[in-house]
DRENDO-713833 format. One line per 5 residues: number of its first residue (from 1); their letters; for each residue x, y, z of N, C-alpha, C, O. Coordinates in Angstrom, 2 decimals. Last residue first. Example, Ala and Ser with C-alpha at 12.3 -4.5 7.8 and 13.67 -1.06 7.14 Angstrom:
2
2) SA) 12.85:-2.25:7.08:13.67:-1.06:7.14:12.90:0.03:7.87:13.41:1.14:8.04 ~ 13.19:-5.69:7.80:12.30:-4.50:7.80:13.20:-3.30:7.80:14.24:-3.32:8.46
***
This chain:
188
188) XXXXX) 114.29:55.49:73.85:114.17:54.41:75.52:115.02:55.08:76.51:115.13:54.62:77.64 ~ 115.02:57.46:72.65:113.52:57.33:72.75:113.62:56.68:74.42:113.27:57.07:75.54 ~ 117.98:59.34:73.36:117.16:58.06:72.73:115.82:57.51:73.54:115.70:57.23:74.73 ~ 117.76:62.88:71.73:117.69:61.74:73.12:117.81:60.07:72.25:117.74:59.77:71.06 ~ 119.68:62.66:68.70:119.17:63.22:69.82:119.09:62.47:71.17:119.93:61.71:71.65
183) XXXXX) 122.23:62.17:66.74:121.05:61.48:66.72:119.46:61.90:67.65:118.35:61.49:67.29 ~ 123.87:64.02:66.61:124.21:62.60:67.19:122.94:62.12:67.44:122.70:61.62:68.54 ~ 122.79:65.85:64.56:123.44:65.57:64.30:124.09:63.95:64.93:124.57:63.03:64.26 ~ 121.18:66.89:66.57:120.63:66.50:65.73:121.71:65.54:65.19:121.49:64.35:65.39 ~ 123.38:68.57:68.01:121.96:67.46:68.92:121.44:66.70:67.52:121.37:65.50:67.77
178) XXXXX) 124.68:69.79:66.30:125.66:68.95:67.04:124.55:68.04:67.91:124.86:66.96:68.40 ~ 122.03:71.47:66.45:122.85:70.57:65.34:123.73:69.73:65.62:123.54:68.64:65.08 ~ 121.69:73.01:69.17:120.92:72.22:68.12:121.30:71.20:67.21:120.81:70.07:67.29 ~ 124.54:72.81:71.44:124.22:73.00:70.00:123.02:72.49:69.99:122.89:71.49:70.69 ~ 123.42:73.70:74.63:124.56:72.66:73.42:123.70:73.05:71.93:122.56:73.43:71.64
173) XXXXX) 123.48:73.65:78.07:123.39:73.88:76.80:124.42:74.02:75.91:125.62:74.29:76.03 ~ 122.73:72.43:81.51:123.65:72.33:79.98:123.07:73.61:79.37:122.37:74.43:79.96 ~ 121.39:71.95:83.80:122.35:72.72:83.70:123.65:73.37:82.10:124.60:74.11:81.86 ~ 120.35:69.75:83.89:119.42:70.49:83.71:120.17:71.75:83.48:119.54:72.66:82.94 ~ 122.11:67.28:84.45:121.29:67.69:82.61:120.69:69.22:82.66:120.55:69.85:81.61
168) XXXXX) 125.44:68.29:84.57:123.77:67.98:85.62:123.03:68.84:84.60:123.06:69.99:84.15 ~ 127.64:66.49:82.28:127.33:68.14:83.61:126.01:67.49:84.15:125.72:66.30:84.09 ~ 128.66:63.42:82.98:128.69:65.18:82.26:128.29:65.45:83.08:128.33:65.09:84.26 ~ 130.22:60.31:82.86:130.15:61.11:83.92:129.82:62.82:83.06:130.81:63.35:82.54 ~ 130.94:58.06:81.53:129.19:58.42:81.74:128.87:59.62:82.38:127.72:60.05:82.53
163) XXXXX) 133.35:57.69:80.59:132.79:57.04:82.63:131.26:57.45:82.93:130.58:57.31:83.95 ~ 134.49:58.65:78.63:134.89:57.17:78.75:133.97:56.60:80.78:134.06:55.69:81.61 ~ 132.48:60.63:78.13:132.86:59.22:77.00:133.48:58.38:77.50:133.31:57.23:77.09 ~ 132.59:62.37:80.24:131.97:61.84:79.96:131.51:60.49:78.42:130.52:59.85:78.06 ~ 135.83:62.43:80.43:134.56:62.04:81.75:133.92:60.96:81.51:133.98:59.77:81.81
158) XXXXX) 136.49:64.02:78.06:136.69:62.13:78.66:135.85:61.32:79.76:135.44:60.17:79.89 ~ 135.02:66.25:78.60:135.08:65.63:77.45:135.09:63.76:77.84:134.29:62.82:77.87 ~ 136.82:67.17:80.63:135.24:66.29:81.01:134.29:66.00:79.74:133.12:65.62:79.81 ~ 139.21:67.19:80.03:138.90:66.24:80.74:137.49:65.59:80.94:137.06:64.47:81.21 ~ 138.64:68.99:77.50:139.05:67.72:77.45:138.92:66.76:78.32:138.60:65.63:77.97
153) XXXXX) 138.12:71.04:79.69:137.31:70.63:78.32:137.36:69.22:77.86:136.41:68.44:77.82 ~ 139.35:71.04:82.23:139.39:71.25:81.32:138.44:70.75:80.49:137.93:69.72:80.94 ~ 137.59:71.36:85.64:138.05:70.43:84.81:138.36:71.39:83.34:137.69:72.42:83.22 ~ 135.92:71.23:87.90:137.06:71.73:87.89:138.09:71.06:86.85:139.11:70.43:87.13 ~ 132.84:71.54:88.59:133.36:70.53:87.98:134.82:71.68:87.02:134.76:72.45:86.06
148) XXXXX) 130.89:71.85:91.43:131.51:72.88:90.40:132.21:71.90:90.09:132.45:71.12:91.02 ~ 128.23:71.75:93.49:128.55:70.58:93.13:129.47:71.37:91.50:128.78:71.46:90.49 ~ 127.22:71.81:96.69:127.22:72.98:95.04:128.19:71.70:94.65:128.73:70.90:95.41 ~ 124.33:72.16:99.49:125.90:72.02:99.12:125.75:72.43:97.54:124.80:73.04:97.04 ~ 122.24:73.46:100.12:122.25:72.23:100.85:123.65:71.35:100.25:123.92:70.17:100.51
143) XXXXX) 121.25:76.79:100.70:122.00:76.10:99.96:122.68:74.75:100.95:123.32:74.83:101.99 ~ 118.32:77.11:101.47:119.63:77.25:102.14:120.20:76.42:101.33:119.73:75.29:101.19 ~ 115.48:77.79:101.21:116.12:78.19:101.01:117.86:78.18:101.10:118.53:79.16:100.80 ~ 113.90:75.92:103.03:114.22:77.22:103.67:114.45:78.31:102.85:114.06:79.44:103.13 ~ 114.41:73.54:101.21:112.96:74.24:101.40:112.97:75.57:102.20:112.02:76.33:102.02
138) XXXXX) 118.10:73.84:99.91:116.42:73.16:100.73:115.35:73.73:100.63:115.33:74.63:99.79 ~ 119.66:73.72:96.79:119.30:74.56:97.37:117.45:73.40:98.96:116.43:72.73:98.80 ~ 122.11:73.21:95.70:121.23:72.47:96.24:120.37:73.20:96.75:120.78:73.13:97.92 ~ 124.21:74.39:93.02:123.40:74.29:94.27:122.48:73.35:93.80:122.12:72.87:92.73 ~ 126.48:73.90:90.07:124.78:73.48:90.57:124.87:73.60:92.56:125.60:72.85:93.21
133) XXXXX) 128.04:74.88:87.27:127.90:74.73:88.87:126.76:74.68:89.21:125.93:75.42:88.69 ~ 126.66:73.99:84.00:127.62:74.80:84.84:127.33:74.67:86.01:126.18:74.26:86.14 ~ 128.37:73.43:80.33:127.16:73.56:81.32:127.52:74.16:82.88:128.58:74.77:83.01 ~ 127.92:73.17:77.05:128.45:73.97:77.98:127.61:73.72:79.06:126.38:73.74:78.97 ~ 128.80:71.56:73.92:127.55:71.90:75.14:128.55:72.72:76.20:129.77:72.82:76.06
128) XXXXX) 130.63:71.65:71.32:129.23:71.74:71.31:128.35:71.92:72.76:127.23:72.43:72.67 ~ 132.67:74.01:70.77:132.95:73.19:71.77:131.47:73.31:71.33:130.95:74.37:71.02 ~ 134.38:75.22:68.07:134.28:74.09:68.60:133.48:73.44:69.66:133.52:72.21:69.60 ~ 133.45:77.30:68.30:132.93:76.62:67.61:133.28:75.50:67.54:132.58:74.66:66.96 ~ 133.04:79.72:70.72:134.26:78.76:70.95:133.21:77.95:70.36:132.22:77.66:71.03
123) XXXXX) 131.90:81.79:70.93:132.92:82.15:70.53:133.80:80.84:70.84:134.99:80.88:71.13 ~ 129.28:80.47:71.26:129.45:81.93:70.16:131.16:82.29:69.57:131.57:82.75:68.50 ~ 129.57:79.61:74.04:129.40:78.95:72.29:129.38:79.91:71.23:129.61:79.45:70.11 ~ 129.86:81.76:74.92:131.32:80.87:75.00:130.55:80.10:73.95:131.11:80.04:72.85 ~ 127.22:83.26:74.56:128.68:84.14:74.40:129.51:82.81:74.52:130.27:83.04:73.58
118) XXXXX) 125.64:81.18:76.00:125.95:81.47:74.75:126.30:82.03:74.69:125.13:82.39:74.55 ~ 126.62:81.40:78.70:126.76:79.96:78.13:126.72:80.19:76.73:127.55:79.60:76.05 ~ 126.08:83.90:79.68:127.13:83.54:79.75:127.71:82.39:78.47:128.66:82.43:77.69 ~ 122.87:83.86:79.05:124.06:85.05:78.27:125.28:84.79:78.60:126.04:85.42:77.87 ~ 121.86:82.35:80.65:121.90:81.50:79.36:122.87:82.64:78.61:123.56:82.31:77.65
113) XXXXX) 122.55:83.11:83.19:123.53:81.47:82.98:123.17:81.77:81.30:124.09:81.49:80.54 ~ 122.76:85.15:84.74:123.51:85.38:83.82:123.64:84.26:83.00:124.56:84.18:82.18 ~ 120.63:84.46:86.76:119.92:85.41:85.90:121.14:85.99:84.28:120.85:86.70:83.32 ~ 120.85:81.41:87.46:121.26:82.39:87.74:120.97:83.66:86.54:121.25:83.40:85.37 ~ 117.73:79.36:88.05:119.33:79.57:87.00:119.33:81.11:87.31:118.37:81.86:87.40
108) XXXXX) 115.96:77.05:89.28:116.50:78.17:89.31:117.77:78.28:88.69:118.69:77.48:88.77 ~ 113.50:74.25:88.77:114.96:74.83:89.12:115.17:76.58:88.87:114.34:77.19:88.19 ~ 111.10:73.77:89.13:111.74:73.54:90.16:112.86:74.08:90.09:113.40:74.47:91.12 ~ 111.52:72.25:85.82:110.33:72.81:86.96:111.23:72.52:88.10:111.94:71.52:88.22 ~ 114.88:72.52:83.85:113.82:71.23:84.79:112.32:72.34:86.28:112.56:72.87:87.36
103) XXXXX) 116.09:73.19:81.16:116.40:73.66:82.39:114.66:72.81:83.12:113.57:72.77:82.55 ~ 118.66:73.54:78.53:117.68:72.60:79.21:117.46:73.39:80.77:118.33:74.00:81.39 ~ 119.15:75.53:75.88:119.32:74.88:76.94:118.16:74.22:77.90:116.96:74.50:77.87 ~ 120.20:74.64:72.67:118.98:74.17:73.54:119.76:74.26:74.78:120.73:73.54:75.02 ~ 120.70:77.24:69.90:121.35:76.66:70.67:120.34:75.47:71.48:119.38:75.29:70.73
98) XXXXX) 119.06:78.37:67.36:120.53:78.01:67.67:121.36:76.50:68.87:122.06:75.49:68.74 ~ 115.68:77.41:68.19:116.89:78.43:68.14:118.35:77.89:68.13:118.70:77.01:68.91 ~ 113.42:76.17:67.94:113.60:76.40:67.13:115.52:77.54:66.80:116.12:78.03:65.85 ~ 111.97:72.65:68.95:112.88:73.68:68.97:113.61:74.71:67.88:114.32:74.21:67.01 ~ 110.95:70.37:68.50:110.07:71.74:68.67:110.65:73.15:68.00:110.29:74.05:67.24
93) XXXXX) 112.83:68.71:69.34:111.96:68.82:67.88:111.74:69.78:67.73:112.28:70.37:66.79 ~ 112.67:69.20:71.81:113.71:69.44:71.27:113.23:69.18:69.62:113.73:70.00:68.85 ~ 110.22:68.19:72.86:110.86:69.87:73.00:111.80:69.90:72.06:111.69:70.88:71.32 ~ 110.46:65.61:72.34:109.55:66.40:71.78:109.57:67.84:71.50:109.20:68.50:70.53 ~ 112.36:64.71:73.83:112.69:64.35:72.27:111.44:65.35:71.52:111.51:65.75:70.36
88) XXXXX) 111.30:65.46:76.48:112.00:65.93:75.70:112.86:66.13:74.33:113.58:67.02:73.88 ~ 109.13:63.58:76.57:109.09:65.55:76.82:109.96:66.08:76.18:109.76:67.00:75.39 ~ 110.78:61.76:76.72:110.16:61.37:75.42:109.33:62.86:75.43:108.90:63.28:74.36 ~ 112.13:61.91:79.18:112.77:61.59:77.85:112.13:61.95:76.90:112.77:62.54:76.02 ~ 109.90:61.89:81.27:111.03:62.86:80.77:111.64:62.88:79.46:111.62:63.87:78.73
83) XXXXX) 106.90:60.51:79.98:108.32:60.26:81.04:109.16:61.79:80.41:108.97:62.46:79.39 ~ 104.35:60.74:79.23:106.14:59.67:78.30:106.95:59.15:79.06:107.54:58.06:79.09 ~ 101.43:60.92:78.89:102.43:61.20:79.86:103.78:59.74:79.19:103.88:58.54:78.92 ~ 100.23:62.72:76.45:100.34:62.01:77.20:101.47:61.38:77.86:102.53:61.36:77.23 ~ 101.03:66.63:76.17:101.05:64.90:74.78:100.96:64.39:76.59:101.30:65.03:77.59
78) XXXXX) 100.91:69.83:74.43:100.85:69.07:75.93:100.53:67.16:74.88:100.15:66.77:73.78 ~ 103.23:72.67:74.58:102.71:71.21:73.99:102.23:70.06:75.09:102.78:69.58:76.09 ~ 104.26:75.96:74.77:103.12:74.80:75.13:103.26:74.03:74.37:103.45:74.44:73.23 ~ 106.15:78.64:74.73:105.04:77.60:73.67:105.11:76.43:74.45:106.22:75.99:74.74 ~ 106.87:81.56:75.34:106.37:80.33:76.02:105.58:79.88:74.92:104.65:80.44:74.34
73) XXXXX) 107.04:84.54:74.03:108.42:83.67:73.95:107.94:81.82:74.59:108.69:80.91:74.27 ~ 104.64:85.86:74.95:104.89:85.06:73.72:105.80:84.34:73.30:105.65:83.54:72.38 ~ 103.76:86.12:77.79:104.79:86.19:77.48:104.74:85.42:76.43:104.76:84.21:76.68 ~ 101.03:85.54:79.50:101.48:86.75:79.82:102.89:86.93:79.14:103.52:87.84:79.67 ~ 99.84:83.46:78.56:99.26:85.10:78.10:100.37:85.80:78.31:100.77:86.62:77.49
68) XXXXX) 101.52:81.47:79.58:102.03:82.25:77.95:101.11:83.29:77.88:101.45:84.19:77.12 ~ 100.87:81.53:82.19:101.83:82.12:82.05:102.09:82.37:80.08:102.72:83.28:79.53 ~ 97.78:80.42:81.85:97.78:81.61:81.99:99.60:82.69:81.93:99.72:83.90:81.73 ~ 98.97:77.82:80.95:98.04:78.43:79.38:98.29:80.28:80.34:98.82:81.22:79.74 ~ 100.05:76.86:82.82:100.89:77.14:81.60:100.36:77.79:80.99:101.01:78.55:80.28
63) XXXXX) 98.21:76.24:84.32:99.52:77.45:84.65:100.48:77.64:83.98:101.51:78.29:84.21 ~ 96.48:75.01:83.18:96.15:76.24:83.26:97.24:76.72:83.62:97.40:77.87:83.21 ~ 98.49:72.42:82.85:97.69:73.19:81.65:97.34:74.24:82.15:98.00:75.07:81.52 ~ 98.63:71.81:86.09:99.50:72.42:85.18:99.07:73.25:84.11:99.13:74.48:84.16 ~ 96.73:70.92:87.97:96.77:72.19:87.24:97.70:73.02:86.34:97.69:74.19:85.97
58) XXXXX) 97.57:67.41:87.38:97.38:68.98:88.40:96.57:69.99:87.52:95.91:69.73:86.51 ~ 98.52:65.95:85.31:97.06:65.84:85.95:96.66:66.63:87.18:95.62:66.50:87.82 ~ 100.14:65.77:82.48:99.57:66.45:83.90:98.01:65.72:84.13:97.04:65.26:83.54 ~ 101.40:65.08:80.19:100.42:64.00:80.62:99.66:64.83:82.39:98.83:64.32:83.15 ~ 103.37:66.46:80.13:103.76:65.62:79.93:102.65:64.77:81.07:102.83:64.18:82.14
53) XXXXX) 103.68:69.39:78.09:103.36:68.92:79.28:102.83:67.50:79.12:102.02:67.22:78.23 ~ 106.64:71.38:77.78:106.55:69.76:76.97:105.15:69.19:78.40:105.54:68.71:79.47 ~ 107.39:74.31:76.89:107.19:73.31:78.21:106.56:72.35:77.52:105.86:72.69:76.56 ~ 110.18:75.95:75.85:108.90:75.27:75.33:108.78:74.28:76.24:109.67:73.48:76.50 ~ 110.79:79.59:75.51:111.34:78.32:76.06:108.90:77.41:76.25:107.73:77.71:76.46
48) XXXXX) 112.80:81.31:73.56:111.83:80.57:73.46:111.81:79.64:74.59:112.76:78.87:74.70 ~ 115.17:84.32:73.69:114.99:82.73:73.97:113.40:82.32:73.51:112.80:83.28:73.03 ~ 116.63:86.88:73.70:116.14:86.39:72.89:116.05:84.85:72.66:116.62:84.23:71.77 ~ 117.45:87.66:76.28:116.13:88.03:76.31:115.72:87.41:75.45:114.57:87.01:75.62 ~ 119.72:87.76:79.42:119.83:87.06:77.41:118.44:86.68:77.72:118.03:85.96:78.62
43) XXXXX) 118.94:87.89:81.71:119.46:88.81:80.90:119.51:88.76:80.10:119.34:89.82:79.51 ~ 115.84:86.03:82.93:117.61:86.38:82.72:117.75:87.62:81.58:116.90:88.10:80.83 ~ 113.56:86.47:83.88:114.57:87.16:84.48:115.55:86.97:83.79:116.41:87.84:83.94 ~ 112.41:84.12:82.88:112.11:85.21:82.33:112.72:86.71:82.99:112.37:87.83:82.61 ~ 113.14:82.15:84.60:113.77:82.52:83.35:113.16:83.95:82.86:113.97:84.79:82.45
38) XXXXX) 112.10:82.86:86.99:113.27:82.94:86.90:114.63:82.79:84.86:115.73:83.04:84.36 ~ 109.09:82.68:86.33:109.77:83.55:86.45:111.16:84.22:86.58:111.47:85.40:86.43 ~ 109.18:79.64:85.91:109.49:80.34:84.75:109.69:81.73:84.96:110.34:82.31:84.10 ~ 109.56:79.26:88.25:110.49:78.47:87.73:110.70:79.67:86.44:111.69:80.31:86.09 ~ 107.65:79.71:89.79:108.87:80.06:90.38:109.72:80.07:89.47:110.70:80.79:89.61
33) XXXXX) 104.92:78.44:88.17:105.59:80.04:88.03:106.43:80.79:88.90:106.34:82.01:89.03 ~ 105.70:75.96:88.47:106.24:76.56:87.22:106.56:77.94:87.83:107.64:78.50:88.01 ~ 105.45:74.57:90.99:106.51:75.22:91.18:107.03:76.01:89.58:108.14:76.49:89.37 ~ 102.45:73.71:91.05:103.30:74.63:92.02:104.50:75.55:92.12:104.71:76.58:92.75 ~ 102.43:72.26:88.88:102.00:73.38:88.97:102.65:74.73:89.80:103.04:75.87:89.56
28) XXXXX) 103.87:69.40:87.70:104.17:70.67:88.27:103.62:72.53:88.39:104.19:73.58:88.10 ~ 102.86:67.45:86.20:102.32:67.92:88.20:103.47:68.65:87.66:104.03:67.89:86.87 ~ 105.55:67.51:84.31:105.08:66.13:84.68:103.96:67.29:86.28:104.60:67.74:87.24 ~ 107.38:68.97:82.24:106.94:69.26:82.97:105.37:67.93:82.76:104.63:67.61:81.84 ~ 110.50:69.68:80.17:109.15:68.37:80.53:109.18:68.52:82.07:110.09:68.39:82.88
23) XXXXX) 111.82:72.32:78.99:111.32:71.63:80.13:109.84:70.65:79.46:108.84:70.81:78.77 ~ 114.47:73.85:76.60:113.52:72.81:76.36:112.95:72.39:78.02:113.97:71.99:78.58 ~ 114.66:77.09:75.41:115.01:76.35:76.62:114.16:75.02:76.52:112.96:75.25:76.34 ~ 117.05:77.97:72.76:115.40:77.51:72.96:115.58:76.73:74.10:116.40:75.81:74.09 ~ 118.47:81.27:71.44:118.06:79.77:72.30:116.89:79.26:72.73:115.89:79.90:73.04
18) XXXXX) 117.78:82.68:69.27:119.22:82.46:69.58:118.94:80.76:70.32:119.13:79.62:69.90 ~ 114.92:83.32:67.34:115.09:83.47:68.12:116.54:82.28:68.61:116.38:81.10:68.32 ~ 112.94:84.98:65.14:114.06:84.05:65.41:114.53:84.67:66.15:114.74:85.88:66.18 ~ 111.05:86.42:65.25:110.32:85.60:65.00:111.97:84.71:65.11:111.79:83.50:65.16 ~ 111.64:88.79:68.38:111.23:88.66:66.82:110.80:86.69:66.49:110.39:85.92:67.35
13) XXXXX) 111.38:90.36:71.53:110.76:89.85:70.59:110.87:89.70:69.15:110.18:90.51:68.52 ~ 113.38:91.54:73.77:113.55:90.68:72.24:112.71:90.22:71.46:113.17:89.56:70.53 ~ 113.79:93.12:76.78:113.01:92.29:75.76:113.42:92.24:74.54:114.01:93.28:74.23 ~ 115.97:95.55:77.45:115.00:95.24:77.42:114.20:93.62:76.26:114.35:93.48:75.05 ~ 117.59:94.25:80.63:117.87:94.21:79.44:116.31:94.18:78.77:115.48:93.33:79.11
8) XXXXX) 118.27:93.30:83.49:117.72:95.01:82.84:117.15:94.63:81.76:115.92:94.65:81.86 ~ 118.46:90.83:84.19:118.13:92.25:84.89:117.63:93.07:84.14:116.48:93.52:84.24 ~ 134.21:72.88:63.03:135.33:74.17:62.82:134.62:75.24:64.20:135.13:76.34:64.45 ~ 133.65:69.97:65.35:132.86:71.10:64.51:134.32:71.98:64.40:135.25:71.95:65.21 ~ 134.04:67.74:67.18:134.58:67.52:65.71:133.88:68.52:64.71:133.56:68.20:63.57
3) XXX) 133.74:69.06:70.37:133.72:68.28:69.32:134.43:68.22:68.26:135.58:68.67:68.34 ~ 133.75:69.72:73.95:134.62:69.92:72.45:134.34:68.28:71.39:134.59:67.08:71.57 ~ 131.97:70.79:76.45:132.77:69.71:75.43:133.10:69.66:74.38:132.11:69.42:73.69
***
């Protein structure tokens, strides 16, 4: 979207991250280890993962604490169940990165996702958000279909503003300052 704005790599650990990955989680204990493993395997490593435990009643809290013990880039916020939007509002408010990437529990990203999206945003300062193609994967790891957008940035922006058709939400990365300027997620 264009706005009105001018593997094997070693892990980077510092107080300043460039990408904050925000994930809301409600009763996702079974899927969390695989999802977080995929994030930890990203080629780009200067990230923080903010998981908002949205009032889970399963073993989510214990699984998250165990995952956090193994990676200091993982931050956990516990809240009463308020739904995904409320969890994302809280997670984005806690984000420290220049960019916010979305990921849902149960999703997997290719190892190059964060690196490619960040590189594009770094190079194109007028772009406020990027997304990527999405494959729907079945229970046997079979591909059930793929969603690919073959549009220019202008066409994608027009689709979003005119028709409400945007990226698949957990495939996006956007500028935190643009998110804040727009007022963030609508709490309702």
